[in-house]
C-alpha positions in Angstrom: 79.9 131.7 126.7 80.4 127.7 126.9 79.5 126.2 130.2 81.2 122.7 131.1 78.2 120.0 131.8 81.0 118.0 133.8 80.2 118.0 137.5 83.4 118.5 139.2 82.4 116.8 142.3 80.0 114.4 143.5 79.1 112.8 146.8 78.1 109.4 147.9 77.1 109.9 151.5 75.6 106.4 152.3 77.5 103.9 150.3 80.2 103.1 153.0 80.9 104.0 156.6 81.8 107.3 155.9 81.0 109.9 152.9 82.8 109.3 149.8 83.6 112.4 147.5 84.6 112.1 143.9 86.5 115.2 142.5 87.5 115.7 139.0 90.5 117.9 140.0 93.7 115.9 139.0 94.9 118.4 136.3 98.1 116.4 135.4 96.4 113.0 135.4 95.1 110.9 132.3 93.0 107.8 131.8 95.2 106.8 128.9 98.5 106.3 130.7 99.4 103.1 128.8 99.6 104.9 125.5 103.3 105.2 125.4 103.0 101.8 123.6 101.5 103.3 120.8 104.3 105.9 120.7 106.7 103.3 120.8 105.1 101.3 118.1 105.0 104.2 115.9 108.6 105.0 116.6 109.6 101.5 115.5 107.4 101.7 112.2 108.0 105.6 111.5 104.1 105.2 110.4 102.8 108.7 111.1 106.1 110.5 109.7 105.9 108.6 106.4 102.1 109.6 106.2 102.6 112.9 107.1 105.5 113.3 104.7 102.9 112.8 101.7 101.1 116.0 102.7 101.5 119.3 101.3 101.0 122.1 103.7 99.3 125.2 102.0 98.8 127.1 105.2 100.4 130.4 105.9 103.4 129.6 107.8 103.0 132.6 110.1 99.4 131.2 111.4 100.7 127.6 112.0 100.4 126.2 115.6 100.1 122.8 114.6 102.4 120.9 112.2 101.0 118.4 109.7 102.6 115.6 111.3 101.4 116.5 114.9 97.9 117.1 113.5 98.0 113.4 111.8 99.6 111.9 114.9 96.9 113.4 117.1 94.2 112.0 115.2 95.8 108.4 114.8 96.7 108.1 118.3 93.2 109.1 119.5 91.5 106.7 117.1 93.6 104.0 118.5 92.6 105.1 122.1 89.0 104.9 121.4 88.1 108.6 120.4 87.1 108.2 116.5 85.8 111.6 116.2 87.5 114.7 116.1 84.9 116.4 118.5 86.7 114.8 121.1 89.5 116.9 120.9 88.2 119.8 123.0 88.1 117.4 126.0 91.4 116.1 125.1 93.3 119.2 124.3 95.2 119.3 127.6 95.5 115.6 128.3 99.2 115.3 129.4 99.5 111.8 127.7 98.2 113.0 124.4 100.4 116.2 124.3 103.3 113.7 125.3 102.4 111.4 122.4 102.6 114.2 119.7 106.1 115.6 121.3 104.7 118.3 123.4 105.7 119.0 127.0 102.8 117.3 129.0 102.3 120.0 131.5 103.8 123.4 130.0 103.1 122.5 126.2 100.4 124.2 124.6 96.8 122.6 124.1 96.5 120.3 121.3 94.5 121.0 118.1 90.7 121.7 118.4 88.2 120.0 116.5 87.7 122.7 113.8 91.4 122.4 112.9 91.3 118.9 112.9 88.3 118.8 110.6 90.1 121.5 108.2 93.1 119.3 108.3 91.0 116.1 107.2 89.2 118.2 104.7 92.6 119.7 103.3 93.7 116.3 102.3 93.4 115.9 98.5 93.3 112.9 96.3 96.8 112.9 95.2 98.0 113.2 99.0 95.7 110.4 99.9 97.0 108.1 97.2 100.5 108.9 98.3 99.6 108.1 102.1 97.8 104.6 100.8 101.5 103.7 99.3 103.3 104.8 102.2 101.0 102.9 104.5 101.5 99.7 102.3 105.2 100.2 102.0 105.5 100.6 105.9 103.5 97.3 106.4 105.5 95.3 104.1 108.9 96.6 105.0 107.9 96.0 108.7 107.5 92.3 107.9 110.4 92.0 105.4 112.8 92.9 108.3 110.7 90.7 110.8 111.0 87.8 108.5 114.3 88.7 107.0 112.7 88.6 103.5 112.0 84.9 103.9 108.6 83.5 103.2 107.6 80.4 101.5 103.9 81.5 100.6 102.4 85.2 101.0 98.5 85.3 101.3 97.0 88.2 100.0 93.2 88.6 100.9 91.0 91.3 99.9 87.2 92.0 100.9 84.4 94.5 100.9 82.6 95.9 103.9 79.7 98.0 104.3 80.0 101.6 105.9 76.5 102.8 106.6 76.1 106.6 106.4 73.5 108.7 108.2 73.7 112.0 106.7 74.3 113.8 103.3 77.9 112.4 102.5 79.2 112.7 99.1 79.0 109.4 96.9 76.9 107.7 99.6 74.5 105.6 97.7 71.7 103.2 98.5 72.9 99.6 98.4 70.1 97.0 98.0 72.3 94.0 99.2 73.1 95.8 102.7 69.7 97.4 102.7 71.0 100.9 103.7 72.6 104.2 102.3 76.6 103.5 102.8 80.1 103.4 101.4 81.7 100.1 100.5 85.4 100.3 101.5 88.0 97.7 100.1 90.4 96.3 102.6 93.5 94.3 101.8 95.4 92.1 104.4 98.5 90.0 104.1 99.7 87.0 106.0 102.8 84.9 105.7 103.0 80.9 106.0 101.2 79.4 108.8 101.1 82.6 110.9 97.6 83.1 112.3 97.5 86.9 111.9 96.5 88.9 108.9 98.0 92.6 108.9 96.4 95.5 107.3 97.9 96.8 104.1 95.3 99.1 102.4 91.8 100.5 102.9 90.1 102.1 100.0 86.9 104.0 100.5 84.5 103.3 97.5 81.1 104.9 96.6 77.9 102.7 97.9 76.8 101.5 94.7 80.5 100.4 93.5 80.8 96.8 92.0 82.7 94.3 94.3 85.6 94.2 92.1 86.0 97.9 91.6 89.5 99.1 92.4 90.6 95.6 93.1 92.9 95.5 90.0 94.4 98.7 90.5 95.2 97.7 94.1 96.8 94.2 93.2 98.9 96.1 90.6 100.5 98.2 93.4 100.8 95.4 96.1 101.9 92.5 94.1 105.4 94.1 92.8 106.0 95.6 96.2 105.6 92.0 97.9 107.7 90.5 95.2 110.5 92.8 95.8 110.5 92.3 99.8 110.1 88.5 99.5 111.7 87.7 96.2 111.5 83.9 96.8 107.8 83.8 97.9 104.9 82.4 96.0 101.9 85.0 96.6 98.4 83.4 96.6 95.5 86.0 96.1 92.3 84.9 98.0 88.9 86.6 97.0 85.3 85.9 97.7 82.3 85.6 95.1 82.1 88.8 93.1 85.6 89.7 92.4 86.0 87.2 89.6 85.9 89.8 86.9 87.4 88.5 83.4 90.1 91.4 83.3 91.2 90.5 86.8 91.5 86.8 86.1 93.4 87.5 83.0 95.8 89.9 85.3 96.5 87.1 87.5 97.1 84.5 85.0 99.9 86.8 83.5 101.4 87.5 86.9 104.8 85.7 87.8 104.7 83.4 90.9 101.2 84.3 91.4 98.5 81.8 92.5 94.7 82.6 93.2 91.8 80.9 94.8 88.4 83.0 93.8 85.0 82.3 94.9 82.7 81.9 91.9 78.9 82.8 92.0 76.7 79.7 90.8 75.1 79.7 87.3 73.2 77.2 85.3 76.1 75.8 83.6 78.1 75.3 86.7 75.3 73.6 88.5 74.8 71.5 85.6 78.6 70.4 85.4 78.3 69.5 89.1 74.9 67.5 89.0 76.5 64.2 89.0 78.6 65.3 92.3 75.5 66.5 93.7 73.5 63.3 93.1 76.2 61.4 94.9 76.1 63.6 98.0 72.5 63.4 98.2 72.6 59.8 98.3 75.4 59.9 101.0 73.4 62.5 102.9 70.2 60.2 102.6 72.2 57.2 103.9 73.6 58.9 106.9 70.8 61.3 107.7 73.3 64.1 108.2 74.8 66.8 106.1 77.3 65.5 103.5 79.7 67.0 101.2 82.0 65.8 98.2 84.7 67.5 96.3 85.4 67.7 92.5 86.9 69.7 89.7 86.4 70.4 86.2 87.4 72.9 83.5 85.2 75.8 82.5 85.1 79.0 80.6 82.6 81.6 81.0 81.6 83.5 77.9 83.2 86.4 78.9 86.6 84.5 79.7 89.6 84.5 77.4 90.4 80.9 78.5 89.3 77.7 80.3 90.1 77.6 84.0 89.9 75.0 86.8 86.9 74.9 88.8 86.8 73.4 92.3 83.2 72.3 93.4 82.0 71.5 96.9 78.8 69.7 96.5 76.9 70.0 99.8 73.7 68.8 101.0 72.8 70.5 104.2 70.5 69.0 106.6 69.0 70.6 109.7 66.5 69.3 112.4 62.8 69.6 111.2 64.0 71.1 107.9 64.0 69.8 104.4 67.5 68.8 103.0 69.2 71.8 101.1 71.4 71.7 98.0 74.3 74.0 98.9 76.7 73.8 96.0 79.8 76.2 96.1 82.4 76.9 93.2 85.9 78.3 93.3 88.2 79.2 90.3 92.1 78.6 90.7 95.1 77.9 89.2 96.4 75.5 91.8 96.9 71.8 90.7 96.1 70.4 94.4 93.4 68.1 95.5 90.0 69.9 95.4 89.2 69.4 98.9 92.7 70.8 100.3 92.1 73.7 98.1 89.0 74.4 99.3 89.3 73.7 103.0 93.1 74.4 103.6 93.2 77.4 101.5 89.9 79.2 100.4 88.1 78.6 103.8 90.9 80.3 105.8 90.3 83.4 103.9 87.2 83.8 106.3 89.5 84.8 109.1 89.9 88.2 107.7 86.1 88.7 108.8 87.6 89.1 112.4 89.9 91.6 111.4 87.2 93.7 109.7 85.0 93.2 112.9 87.9 94.8 114.8 88.1 97.7 112.4 84.5 98.3 112.9 83.9 97.4 116.7 87.3 98.4 118.0 88.2 101.5 115.9 85.0 102.5 114.4 86.3 102.8 110.6 82.8 103.3 109.6 82.8 106.9 111.4 82.8 108.6 108.0 80.6 111.5 108.9 82.5 114.3 107.0 80.2 115.6 103.8 83.3 115.3 101.5 84.1 111.8 100.2 87.9 112.7 100.1 87.6 113.5 103.7 86.1 110.4 104.6 88.6 108.7 102.8 91.3 110.5 105.0 89.5 109.1 108.0 89.6 105.7 106.7 93.1 105.9 106.2 93.9 107.4 109.6 91.8 104.7 111.1 94.1 102.1 109.1 97.2 103.7 110.6 95.7 103.3 114.1 94.9 99.6 113.3 98.5 99.0 112.1 99.9 100.4 115.3 97.6 98.3 117.4 98.6 95.3 115.5 102.3 95.8 116.1 101.4 96.1 120.0 99.6 92.8 119.8 102.7 91.3 117.7 104.9 92.4 120.6 102.7 91.0 123.1 103.4 87.5 122.1 103.7 85.3 125.2 101.3 87.2 127.4 97.6 86.9 127.9 97.3 89.8 125.2 98.8 87.9 122.3 95.6 87.0 120.6 93.4 89.9 122.2 90.9 91.9 120.3 91.8 95.6 119.6 89.2 96.5 122.0 90.6 94.2 124.6 94.3 95.4 124.1 93.2 99.0 124.6 91.3 98.2 127.9 94.1 96.1 129.3 97.2 97.9 128.1 96.4 101.4 127.0 93.3 102.8 129.3 95.4 103.1 132.6 95.1 105.9 135.0 98.3 107.9 135.3 99.8 111.0 137.0 102.5 113.0 135.1 105.1 114.7 137.0 107.8 116.8 134.9 111.1 117.9 136.0 114.1 119.4 134.5 115.7 116.0 133.9 112.7 113.8 133.0 109.1 112.9 133.0 107.8 110.2 135.3 104.4 108.5 134.6 103.0 107.3 138.1 101.0 104.4 137.2 98.9 102.2 139.6 100.9 99.6 141.7 97.9 97.2 141.6 97.6 97.2 137.9 96.4 93.7 136.9 98.4 93.5 133.5 101.5 95.1 134.6 103.5 92.1 133.6 101.9 92.2 130.0 102.7 95.9 129.8 106.2 95.5 130.8 106.7 92.7 128.5 105.3 94.5 125.6 107.1 97.8 126.4 110.5 95.9 126.3 109.8 94.5 123.1 109.2 97.6 121.7 112.4 99.0 122.8 112.1 100.2 126.3 114.7 99.5 128.8 114.4 97.8 132.2 115.0 100.8 134.8 
């Protein structure tokens, strides 16, 4: 027999002028009262419904207690609310807000799916279904911003990067990676941004083995994303930004042949590039000696590696770094591009700004635990990564609608703490469901403004 380890009542006899008793007896209460914003964001995007439509339900109909869309929504909403593991399901099965989010009566409705049911759901997603779900996620995000911008954008930035996902068990296709010095997976993430807007929106999350080369999967992902972006924004110029390690010959040839596509890719240094940049580096060293400070100069030249099919333009940042009590250090950087602009503008205004997606990747790690890939099967872990990506898309939609509030630029974890983690008592009548929220809630104005922007009406 299972026994609860939660103490139902604790007593603080000496903290105040009278004893204080804390009792866990509010059966119709929840600590996630603000999560209606997630449901409102999902209703606007149709995200969980679109993802669930990609799944094939092979279960015996007479044994089904939880539909596929409900299972998927339960996991996505739970991840967004800070419960990344399915083993939290037992404690949340009767939470009235979590039941309300998936369409069940918050009081009289049956309990939500258990951890074993959710684990079977994750392991039941096969490769074809996951491919369709990845397509649906990208289509949903692109369509959302096509509607928001009315299909008008001058330049679209498409940023891809790899991150490490350490593993701590016997996970399929987890390998030791010398660069990260750990056993891991290497997810590939894609983000899109528009013109001068500061936000980068997640488009795709592709789990890869821990020993995958940096560029693996990039070409296939670009083949799927670029046509969709052009259909949604027919007059926009698409600019692809990638870090060093992505500049494979086949990828460069593909980008050269793509219409209305610009690119800026980091390029690892080699002896030929350093020799071509030698004169610029010499001038930079002279400037650094004269000023006794870090100095840098920019230049460009044409170059073709032996494996390339043609010469391409190389931007060089010749830099000498000086730090207190250290010898000067040469730090040349190289970028390959088809842009015709001035080298310094390309490097500083275009290439360096791709670094902002590092903040988005940190959000996925620290705010939503995208690296919680503890299933033994690789495809089950890909399902978890996709569900986490869906949760992030919903959180980004909430942040977008929180414009002009104190949460407009908040990290995911801050959004959750300020807008979603809110104590509530749920009361159900024949006509309506009433959520009794704290009158002293400090972010009430921001929550109400965001709710109205997501389609709520003033009562």
